[in-house]
Structure formats: structure tokens, C-alpha cells
ZAMARGU-4260 file (C-alpha; in steps of 0.2 Angstrom, whole numbers, plus 5000, padded with zeros to 4 digits):
<rodrens>
0) 4928/5120/5459 | 4946/5115/5464 | 4961/5122/5456 | 4965/5105/5448 | 4947/5105/5440
5) 4950/5123/5434 | 4966/5118/5426 | 4958/5103/5417 | 4944/5113/5411 | 4956/5126/5404
10) 4966/5112/5395 | 4951/5105/5387 | 4946/5122/5381 | 4963/5125/5374 | 4963/5108/5365
15) 4945/5111/5358 | 4950/5128/5352 | 4966/5121/5344 | 4956/5107/5336 | 4944/5120/5328
20) 4958/5130/5321 | 4966/5114/5314 | 4951/5108/5305 | 4947/5126/5299 | 4965/5126/5292
25) 4963/5109/5284 | 4946/5115/5276 | 4954/5131/5270 | 4968/5121/5262 | 4957/5109/5253
30) 4947/5124/5247 | 4963/5132/5241 | 4969/5116/5233 | 4952/5114/5224 | 4952/5132/5218
35) 4970/5129/5212 | 4965/5113/5202 | 4950/5122/5195 | 4960/5137/5189 | 4974/5125/5182
40) 4961/5115/5172 | 4953/5131/5165 | 4971/5137/5160 | 4975/5120/5152 | 4959/5120/5142
45) 4961/5138/5136 | 4980/5136/5132 | 4983/5119/5122 | 5001/5124/5121 | 5003/5124/5140
50) 4994/5107/5141 | 5006/5100/5128 | 5021/5107/5137 | 5015/5099/5153 | 5011/5082/5145
55) 5029/5082/5137 | 5037/5086/5154 | 5027/5073/5162 | 5031/5060/5149 | 5049/5065/5150
60) 5049/5063/5169 | 5041/5046/5167 | 5054/5041/5154 | 5068/5046/5165 | 5061/5036/5180
65) 5059/5021/5168 | 5077/5022/5162 | 5083/5024/5180 | 5073/5009/5186 | 5076/4996/5172
70) 5091/5004/5162 | 5081/5004/5146 | 5073/5018/5136 | 5054/5014/5134 | 5048/5013/5116
75) 5031/5006/5116 | 5029/5010/5097 | 5043/4999/5092 | 5032/4985/5089 | 5023/4995/5076
80) 5040/4997/5067 | 5044/4979/5067 | 5042/4969/5050 | 5033/4954/5058 | 5017/4944/5058
85) 5010/4929/5067 | 5012/4914/5057 | 4994/4908/5062 | 4988/4923/5053 | 4993/4915/5036
90) 4984/4903/5026 | 4990/4885/5027 | 4999/4887/5010 | 5007/4903/5015 | 5012/4896/5032
95) 5021/4881/5024 | 5031/4893/5013 | 5036/4904/5028 | 5041/4890/5039 | 5051/4881/5025
100) 5060/4898/5021 | 5063/4901/5039 | 5072/4884/5041 | 5082/4886/5025 | 5088/4903/5027
105) 5089/4903/5047 | 5077/4918/5048 | 5064/4920/5061 | 5046/4914/5055 | 5038/4930/5061
110) 5047/4942/5049 | 5046/4929/5035 | 5027/4928/5038 | 5026/4947/5035 | 5036/4946/5019
115) 5025/4931/5013 | 5009/4941/5016 | 5016/4956/5007 | 5023/4946/4993 | 5005/4938/4990
120) 4997/4955/4991 | 5010/4963/4979 | 5008/4948/4968 | 4990/4950/4967 | 4992/4968/4962
125) 5006/4966/4949 | 5000/4949/4943 | 5017/4942/4947 | 5018/4925/4956 | 5021/4929/4974
130) 5032/4913/4975 | 5043/4921/4961 | 5045/4937/4972 | 5050/4926/4987 | 5062/4917/4976
135) 5071/4933/4970 | 5073/4938/4988 | 5080/4922/4993 | 5093/4921/4979 | 5097/4940/4979
140) 5099/4943/4998 | 5095/4927/5008 | 5082/4938/5016 | 5094/4950/5023 | 5086/4967/5022
145) 5102/4976/5025 | 5112/4967/5011 | 5122/4978/4998 | 5132/4972/4983 | 5148/4978/4977
150) 5139/4988/4963 | 5127/4996/4975 | 5111/4985/4974 | 5103/4986/4991 | 5090/4977/5002
155) 5080/4962/5001 | 5077/4963/4982 | 5094/4970/4979 | 5087/4985/4969 | 5099/4997/4961
160) 5094/5012/4972 | 5104/5025/4962 | 5095/5019/4946 | 5077/5018/4954 | 5079/5032/4967
165) 5063/5040/4960 | 5053/5024/4965 | 5058/5027/4983 | 5051/5045/4984 | 5034/5039/4989
170) 5042/5030/5004 | 5052/5045/5010 | 5068/5044/5000 | 5082/5032/4996 | 5085/5026/5014
175) 5069/5017/5012 | 5079/5004/5002 | 5083/4996/5019 | 5065/4995/5024 | 5060/4977/5020
180) 5042/4981/5014 | 5047/4996/5004 | 5061/4987/4995 | 5050/4972/4991 | 5037/4984/4983
185) 5050/4993/4973 | 5059/4977/4968 | 5042/4970/4962 | 5038/4985/4952 | 5055/4985/4944
190) 5053/4966/4940 | 5036/4969/4933 | 5042/4982/4921 | 5056/4971/4915 | 5045/4956/4912
195) 5033/4967/4902 | 5047/4974/4892 | 5055/4958/4888 | 5039/4948/4886 | 5044/4933/4897
200) 5048/4929/4915 | 5065/4923/4910 | 5069/4938/4900 | 5063/4949/4914 | 5074/4940/4927
205) 5090/4942/4915 | 5087/4961/4914 | 5084/4962/4933 | 5101/4954/4936 | 5109/4966/4923
210) 5112/4952/4910 | 5100/4957/4897 | 5114/4960/4884 | 5126/4948/4891 | 5129/4930/4884
215) 5128/4923/4901 | 5119/4927/4917 | 5130/4917/4928 | 5116/4904/4932 | 5105/4918/4940
220) 5089/4914/4931 | 5091/4895/4934 | 5094/4898/4953 | 5078/4909/4954 | 5068/4897/4944
225) 5074/4882/4954 | 5070/4890/4970 | 5053/4895/4963 | 5050/4876/4959 | 5054/4871/4977
230) 5042/4884/4984 | 5029/4879/4973 | 5031/4861/4979 | 5031/4867/4997 | 5015/4877/4994
235) 5007/4861/4987 | 5010/4851/5002 | 5026/4842/4997 | 5040/4838/5008 | 5055/4847/5000
240) 5072/4846/5008 | 5080/4863/5012 | 5097/4858/5006 | 5098/4864/4988 | 5111/4851/4984
245) 5099/4837/4986 | 5089/4832/4970 | 5072/4840/4967 | 5057/4828/4964 | 5052/4836/4947
250) 5038/4829/4937 | 5038/4833/4919 | 5053/4843/4912 | 5070/4836/4917 | 5078/4852/4922
255) 5071/4862/4937 | 5072/4879/4928 | 5062/4872/4913 | 5049/4865/4926 | 5048/4882/4935
260) 5046/4891/4918 | 5032/4879/4913 | 5023/4883/4930 | 5025/4902/4928 | 5019/4902/4910
265) 5005/4890/4913
</rodrens>
């Protein structure tokens, strides 16, 4: 064997030996990694607190990565907090009311759809016409859930929070006055109590606006009842203009308020 052949044989032997060492190291590394993963899994199963801490750190890291990439903090649960519903989930009658109110008060149909659904459900439980509840919201706040009057009436139904704070306890406290659904439920309960106390829708509305012992309610009852009549006509499939200044197509009594009372008391 020549010197050149001996050198080539030696190099091949060295290369083969290095390959064996390399693959042995890789195999050992995978084995160590597998053992590490196994012990980590056992530790996480045995220590839920470590698992929760790890999950929190991972979510925090992912959150930071998301903020740095898009500039917004992710909040996938936000949709659950939104007071909104798809109009197609409503009945034909309810959808007509929601879209009409949406046009008149320039509010998106999705939140109005949620309020219409809630009004119908509350109306069923309290035996109050849901269209009357929607009419009160319309006149009181124009469907602004953050509205507040100079005397402290708050939210969609303009409930006097300091007077009825006890009714908000089951919703987490007085700040729930600015949650649309909570405010609607409390306002409906208050109106129900007032109607029962006075024995009539008109008397209950006068008490609701704080005019039970006053000679004049400032036209409040007439406004609510006129809006109720409009909504009744919309729900019945009639084409009703959204401009309140235009005359209402009333059949029967000459005044809109009298027509609305006749519908409510029928």
C-alpha cells in the first residue's frame, strides 16, 4: 500500500469515527430532550400552579408580540361584551322596529336589534308592551346608553340611580346603570311598579318622569305614547315616516296619545 493510499484510509477512518461520535451526540441530545420534556410534563401535571404561571407567561409573551406587530392589544372576548345582535335573528316584526329606530335615531341596527330582543323578553316577563319600553328609551335618551340628566337620571331608561341603587345590586353595583341591558331591566322594573301603583299606563309614565304630583308633565306622556303608536304601526307593516313632525296616519281617536292609550289598554 502506497503512502497516499494509507493517508486516504486514515482520513476515511477518522471521518467514520467522527460521524459515529456526531450521531451518538445527537442521539444523546434527543434522549436528554425527551427526558427533559417528560419531567417537565410530570411537573406541570403535579403542580397546577406552575402550569398556570407558565400559561400566563406564554400568553403575556404572545400578547406582547401581537401588540408589537399590529399596534393593538388583542381582546378576543370583547365581542362578548358588545350589546349587539344580528338583525336576521329577529322576527319580521322585531326587525322592522329595529331598522326604523336605527334610521330615526341614527344608531347602528345591531345594538338596536339586541335592545329590541331584550325589550320583547322583558315585556313578556313584566307584562309590559315591549314597544312601550322602546318608546320610553327613545324619548328618555334617544338610545344613548351613557346619557345623564341634570338631576342624575342615567342610561337608556334614565333611571334615577341614587333612588333605585338597590335594584342594581344584582348587576354588580350602580355603575351597571351604564350597561344597556342592566339599565333596561331596572327601568322596566321601575315602570312596572309605577304602573301597578297608579293603576294605568298614563299614571305610571307620569310617576316615572317625576310628575305624579305636578299639574303638568311637560308633554312627556304624550311624546312616549305618540312614539308607541308609531312603533305599533311599524310593527304592523305600515310605512311610517321617521320625522316626528310629519302627521301620523291615525285611525280612530284624533290624538296620537289617545290612540296609543287605546292600544295599550285594549
